[in-house]
SEKELUM-251813 format. One record per residue (C-alpha): residue in one letter; x, y, z. Coordinates in pm, 1 decimal. Layout:
  rest         X         Y         Z
     a         X         Y         Z
...
END
This chain:
  rest         X         Y         Z
     m   -1327.6    4477.4  -10188.6
     s   -1332.5    4860.8  -10141.9
     l   -1122.6    5089.2   -9883.5
     v   -1430.3    5180.2   -9696.9
     t   -1494.5    4807.3   -9592.0
     l   -1129.1    4731.0   -9523.1
     l   -1077.3    5056.9   -9336.6
     p   -1263.9    4906.2   -8987.3
     f   -1016.9    4610.3   -9017.9
     i    -715.4    4820.7   -9064.5
     v    -817.4    5064.3   -8759.0
     l    -861.6    4735.5   -8561.4
     i    -563.9    4591.1   -8613.0
     g    -332.9    4909.0   -8571.8
     a    -519.6    4956.7   -8227.1
     m    -463.5    4617.8   -8120.4
     f     -67.0    4689.8   -8211.9
     l     -54.8    4995.3   -7983.3
     m    -206.4    4806.9   -7715.7
     t      13.5    4546.0   -7718.4
     r     321.2    4780.9   -7798.5
     s     234.3    4979.7   -7470.0
     a     233.4    4644.7   -7282.0
     k     537.0    4515.5   -7375.1
     k     717.1    4871.4   -7300.2
     k     580.3    4835.9   -6955.7
     q     675.2    4493.5   -6920.2
     q    1040.9    4595.0   -7025.1
     q    1066.6    4879.6   -6780.0
     a     982.4    4637.6   -6489.3
     a    1234.4    4380.8   -6597.0
     d    1473.3    4669.7   -6612.2
     m    1398.4    4785.5   -6268.8
     r    1419.1    4426.1   -6119.3
     n    1777.6    4384.8   -6276.8
     q    1905.1    4739.5   -6128.8
     m    1814.2    4607.2   -5781.4
     q    2125.9    4563.2   -5547.5
     p    2187.7    4441.7   -5206.3
     g    2037.8    4718.7   -4962.1
     s    1805.8    4866.4   -5171.5
     g    1446.2    4862.1   -5040.9
     v    1170.4    4709.2   -5228.2
     r     789.1    4654.2   -5219.2
     t     665.9    4341.1   -5322.4
     i     342.8    4275.3   -5531.1
     g     171.7    4144.2   -5211.5
     g     249.1    4502.7   -5043.3
     m     540.5    4386.3   -4793.5
     y     804.4    4640.9   -4769.5
     a    1188.0    4493.5   -4737.3
     t    1535.4    4541.2   -4809.4
     v    1718.0    4328.7   -5044.5
     k    1972.3    4130.0   -4909.4
     e    2086.1    3879.1   -5193.2
     v    1985.3    3893.2   -5579.0
     n    2023.0    3584.4   -5760.3
     e    1918.6    3489.8   -6128.0
     d    1559.6    3431.3   -6061.3
     t    1529.6    3475.3   -5702.5
     v    1605.8    3768.6   -5437.4
     l    1665.2    3723.8   -5067.3
     l    1468.4    3983.2   -4883.6
     d    1549.4    4125.9   -4534.8
     a    1189.5    4191.2   -4384.1
     g    1309.9    4237.2   -4020.4
     p    1551.4    4129.6   -3758.6
     g    1595.0    3777.4   -3829.9
     v    1330.6    3730.5   -4110.7
     e    1493.7    3658.7   -4404.0
     l    1239.4    3565.0   -4716.5
     l    1313.0    3413.4   -5060.0
     f    1088.6    3570.7   -5326.2
     a    1102.7    3523.1   -5707.3
     k    1200.2    3833.3   -5887.0
     n     894.6    3893.3   -6083.9
     s     719.8    3917.7   -5743.0
     i     901.5    4255.7   -5684.8
     g     665.2    4538.4   -5750.9
     a     872.4    4856.7   -5734.8
     v    1250.0    4917.2   -5603.4
     l    1213.9    5239.8   -5360.6
     t    1483.3    5510.2   -5335.9
     d    1622.2    5539.2   -4999.9
     d    1451.7    5850.2   -4920.0
     e    1098.7    5662.1   -4983.9
     y    1181.1    5367.3   -4821.4
     n    1291.6    5540.1   -4510.2
     r     962.8    5762.3   -4516.1
     i     733.9    5460.5   -4571.1
     v     915.0    5203.2   -4318.9
     h    1056.6    5412.2   -4055.8
     g     876.7    5714.5   -4063.8
     i    1153.1    5933.3   -4134.7
     e    1104.7    6281.9   -4319.4
     h    1403.6    6439.9   -4499.7
     d    1233.0    6698.9   -4646.5
     l    1155.0    6902.4   -4323.7
     k    1302.8    7230.4   -4314.1
     s    1468.5    7293.3   -3953.4
     d    1390.5    7652.1   -3904.1
     a    1006.2    7588.7   -4001.1
     d     744.1    7601.4   -3679.5
     i     677.8    7263.1   -3652.5
     v     314.6    7184.4   -3526.2
     p     280.3    6954.0   -3180.7
     d      66.4    6659.4   -3156.5
     d    -113.9    6796.3   -2859.5
     a    -208.4    7140.3   -2737.8
     s      -9.2    7153.2   -2390.6
     s     288.4    7293.5   -2520.7
     l      83.9    7564.4   -2623.7
     t     -70.1    7632.1   -2302.0
     e     233.1    7605.7   -2055.6
     t     351.2    7930.6   -1938.1
     d     633.5    8005.5   -1703.5
     v     459.1    8306.3   -1547.7
     p     185.8    8246.8   -1317.9
     a    -148.4    8405.2   -1409.8
     a    -216.0    8758.0   -1231.7
     d    -554.9    8587.4   -1056.7
     d    -342.9    8299.1    -928.8
     s     -64.2    8477.5    -765.6
     d    -156.7    8291.2    -406.9
     g     -42.1    7949.7    -581.6
     k    -358.2    7788.5    -463.8
     s    -484.6    7560.6    -753.6
     v    -842.1    7629.5    -863.0
     d   -1088.7    7318.1    -831.8
     l   -1354.5    7328.8   -1079.7
     g   -1531.6    7012.5    -966.3
     k   -1881.2    6997.5    -830.6
     k   -1911.8    7069.0    -442.4
     d   -2187.4    6923.1    -218.0
     a   -2381.3    7227.8     -40.8
     a   -2283.9    7128.4     261.6
     d   -1912.6    7157.2     193.4
     e   -1960.0    7535.3      70.1
     p   -1877.4    7795.3     307.3
     t   -2182.9    8064.9     312.7
     a   -2123.6    8430.7     344.0
     d   -2510.4    8506.4     450.2
     a   -2838.2    8304.6     400.1
     a   -3008.3    8476.7     160.0
     p   -2845.6    8348.3    -167.9
     a   -2808.2    8027.6       8.3
     e   -3173.2    7996.9      14.6
     a   -3240.7    8094.3    -328.4
     t   -3014.2    7821.1    -453.2
     t   -3156.7    7575.1    -274.6
     a   -3496.8    7652.6    -414.7
     d   -3370.0    7643.1    -750.9
     e   -3221.0    7338.6    -714.3
     q   -3552.6    7138.9    -596.0
     p   -3696.1    6952.6    -903.4
     k   -3998.5    7060.3   -1068.0
     k   -4267.0    6856.3   -1129.2
     s   -4449.7    6838.1   -1377.4
     d   -4771.6    6644.6   -1578.2
     g   -4584.7    6647.6   -1892.7
     g   -4798.1    6946.5   -2033.6
     s   -4650.6    7237.2   -2259.1
     e   -4415.9    7358.2   -1974.1
     a   -4229.8    7030.5   -1983.9
     k   -4098.9    7129.1   -2307.9
END
């Protein structure tokens, strides 16, 4: 047999070796991570549940998922051991990276619009009602504008022609 015919088989065997080696390396890293678990560590299971390690045994882990909720899991079901900052950020929503001197954007705009000084046009203290009022409730200064507004408010009838657009 010549070297040219054996070369594809050698490449195939080499690729298979490299793939299995990387998979074994990942499995070894996962096993080391699980062996480093200590009581009090925050973990994420392979199912996506976040909990705190309460007790570590040979093949099992006792997790505290909340007040009065203790769950027994296999060690292999632990997907990741989280740092304290990451666990608090995900579970409790606590951010340690925020700078205290940085401006924080409020959730609503009410704090942006509040002022201690009243506006110049609202100096009499009366609040402005922006609601729609009936024509009978409005005081009329002179009759001419009132007649013009009532004429404009009457609905216009249309036969559906071009002026209705």
